[in-house]
C-alpha positions as CSV (number, residue, x, y, z in Angstrom):
1,M,107.8,63.7,96.4
2,N,107.1,66.0,93.5
3,T,104.8,64.5,90.9
4,Q,105.3,66.0,87.5
5,G,102.3,67.5,85.9
6,E,100.1,68.1,88.9
7,D,102.3,70.6,90.7
8,Q,103.7,72.4,87.7
9,K,103.7,76.1,88.0
10,V,103.2,78.5,85.2
11,A,104.0,82.1,84.5
12,Y,103.2,84.4,81.6
13,I,105.9,86.3,79.7
14,C,106.0,89.1,77.2
15,E,108.1,88.1,74.2
16,G,108.8,91.7,73.3
17,T,111.5,94.1,74.4
18,C,110.2,94.6,77.9
19,Q,110.4,90.8,78.8
20,A,107.7,91.2,81.5
21,K,106.9,88.1,83.6
22,I,103.7,87.8,85.5
23,T,102.1,85.2,87.8
24,Q,99.1,83.0,87.2
25,E,97.3,85.1,89.9
26,Q,98.0,88.3,88.0
27,Y,96.8,86.8,84.8
28,D,93.6,85.5,86.4
29,K,92.9,89.0,87.7
30,G,92.9,90.4,84.2
31,L,96.5,91.2,83.3
32,T,96.6,89.3,80.0
33,K,98.4,91.7,77.6
34,C,101.5,93.8,77.6
35,G,100.9,97.3,78.8
36,T,104.4,98.8,78.3
37,E,103.9,101.4,75.6
38,S,107.6,101.3,74.6
39,C,107.6,97.5,74.2
40,T,107.5,95.9,70.7
41,Y,104.7,93.6,71.9
42,F,102.5,96.4,73.4
43,G,98.9,95.2,73.5
44,K,99.8,91.6,72.6
45,P,98.9,88.7,74.9
46,F,101.4,87.1,77.2
47,K,102.7,83.7,76.4
48,K,102.1,80.9,79.0
49,V,105.3,79.1,80.1
50,K,106.1,76.4,82.6
51,V,108.5,77.4,85.4
């Protein structure tokens, strides 16, 4: 049985042109901002979303 709330997974996405998606583990290791120089959101923090 899947209890809602406890087992919810999250990801982090870039809202710019690159549309990058990273895992919670990557975020926890320090990948918190878009690093794609050609992206319109370069240098901006990723947005946390439920998956």
